[in-house]
C-alpha positions in Angstrom: 0.0 0.0 0.0 1.3 3.4 -0.9 2.0 6.2 1.6 -0.5 8.5 -0.1 -3.3 5.9 0.1 -2.6 5.3 3.7 -2.2 8.8 5.1 -3.8 10.9 2.3 -0.8 13.0 1.7 2.1 13.2 -0.7 5.5 14.4 0.2 6.9 16.5 -2.5 10.3 15.5 -3.7 12.9 17.4 -5.8 11.8 15.5 -8.9 8.2 16.5 -8.4 9.2 20.1 -8.0 11.4 20.0 -11.1 8.6 18.5 -13.2 6.2 21.1 -11.8 8.6 23.9 -12.8 9.1 22.5 -16.3 5.4 22.0 -16.9 4.4 25.4 -15.6 7.2 27.1 -17.6 5.9 25.4 -20.8 2.2 26.1 -20.0 2.9 29.7 -19.1 4.9 30.4 -22.3 2.3 28.8 -24.6 -1.0 30.3 -23.6 -3.2 30.0 -26.6 -6.2 32.4 -26.5 -9.6 32.6 -27.9 -11.1 36.0 -28.4 -14.8 36.8 -27.8 -14.7 40.4 -29.1 -18.0 42.2 -28.8 -17.2 45.9 -29.2 -14.3 48.5 -29.4 -12.1 46.5 -27.0 -11.7 43.9 -29.6 -10.1 46.5 -31.9 -7.5 47.1 -29.2 -6.8 43.4 -29.0 -6.2 43.4 -32.7 -3.7 46.2 -32.2 -2.0 44.2 -29.5 -1.7 41.3 -32.0 0.0 43.5 -34.5 3.7 44.3 -34.9 3.8 47.0 -32.2 2.2 45.0 -29.4 3.4 41.6 -30.7 1.2 39.4 -28.4 3.0 36.3 -29.8 6.4 37.2 -28.4 5.0 36.0 -25.0 3.9 32.7 -26.6 0.3 33.6 -27.1 -1.3 32.6 -30.3 -5.0 32.9 -31.4 -7.0 29.7 -31.7 -10.3 29.4 -33.5 -11.6 26.5 -31.4 -12.2 26.6 -27.6 -10.9 23.0 -27.4 -7.4 24.2 -28.4 -7.4 27.3 -26.1 -6.1 27.9 -22.6 -7.1 31.5 -22.3 -10.5 33.1 -23.0 -10.4 36.8 -23.6 -13.8 38.5 -23.4 -13.8 42.1 -24.6 -16.8 44.3 -24.9 -20.4 44.6 -23.8 -22.0 41.2 -22.9 -25.7 40.9 -23.4 -27.9 38.3 -21.8 -28.5 36.7 -25.3 -24.7 36.3 -25.7 -24.2 35.0 -22.2 -25.3 31.5 -23.0 -22.8 31.3 -25.8 -20.0 32.5 -23.6 -20.9 29.9 -21.0 -21.0 27.2 -23.7 -17.6 28.2 -25.1 -16.1 28.3 -21.6 -17.4 24.8 -20.9 -15.9 23.5 -24.1 -12.4 24.6 -23.0 -10.2 22.0 -21.4 -8.8 22.3 -17.9 -6.9 24.3 -16.8 -8.5 27.3 -18.3 -8.1 31.0 -17.6 -10.3 34.0 -18.4 -9.5 37.7 -19.0 -12.3 40.3 -18.8 -11.1 43.2 -20.9 -12.7 46.6 -20.7 -15.2 48.3 -18.4 -18.1 46.9 -20.4 -17.0 43.3 -19.8 -16.1 44.0 -16.2 -19.3 45.7 -15.0 -21.5 46.6 -17.9 -19.8 49.9 -18.5 -21.9 52.7 -20.0 -24.6 50.3 -20.8 -25.0 48.8 -17.3 -28.5 50.2 -16.7 -29.8 48.6 -20.0 -32.3 45.8 -19.6 -30.3 43.5 -21.9 -26.8 44.0 -20.6 -25.1 41.6 -18.2 -23.5 43.4 -15.3 -20.1 41.7 -15.8 -18.7 38.5 -17.2 -18.1 37.2 -13.7 -21.8 36.7 -13.3 -21.6 34.0 -16.0 -18.1 32.4 -15.7 -15.2 32.8 -13.2 -12.7 35.5 -14.2 -9.0 35.4 -13.4 -7.8 38.9 -14.5 -9.8 42.1 -15.0 -8.4 44.8 -17.3 -10.0 48.2 -16.7 -10.4 50.9 -19.2 -12.7 52.1 -22.0 -11.1 50.8 -24.2 -7.9 49.6 -22.4 -4.6 50.2 -24.0 -2.7 47.3 -25.6 -0.1 47.6 -22.8 -2.8 46.8 -20.2 -3.7 43.7 -22.1 0.0 42.6 -22.2 0.1 43.2 -18.4 -3.0 41.0 -18.0 -1.3 38.3 -20.0 1.8 38.5 -17.8 -0.4 38.2 -14.7 -1.9 35.0 -16.1 1.5 33.7 -16.9 2.6 34.4 -13.3 -0.5 32.7 -12.0 0.3 29.6 -14.1 3.9 29.5 -12.8 2.7 29.5 -9.2 0.5 26.4 -9.7 1.3 22.9 -8.5 0.2 21.1 -11.7 1.0 17.5 -10.7 -0.7 17.7 -7.3 -3.7 19.6 -8.8 -4.1 17.1 -11.6 -4.0 14.1 -9.2 -6.0 15.7 -6.4 -3.3 15.2 -3.8 -2.6 17.4 -0.8 0.8 18.9 -0.6 3.0 18.5 2.5 6.2 20.4 2.8 9.4 18.4 3.1 
């Protein structure tokens, strides 16, 4: 019988820490994103993907399918009719998945928050990891949001998270 089965804990070894570091480094430097652009914030994302912002220098590349994406960027005003589609796309993404809410309209409804058809933030539909404020936010803000997602990925314990084990310090 294994130690983990007996006591419910796993003692992290140097090999596990090295594997975690390599996996997190690879995952953080290859965040493939899917854009759900709804308004003017999507124009800023296109500018970020251009030669000045160069989103791909951080390892991010656009993907047309949610099944091939790690990062979901929602930019613009989200209406209740579109909320079901956002939830469906989010559910189609494989774990681990991350969400960036870009712009004040996606964060809280923005100028249109008192409209009957506007959702008061993406976080009411799906969990959000990084909020980027602004109307519309600058490309530099989006790059900062991507760097925060990469930092979050590097701090994860991928092996223990994947196998559902509890971590005990050595």
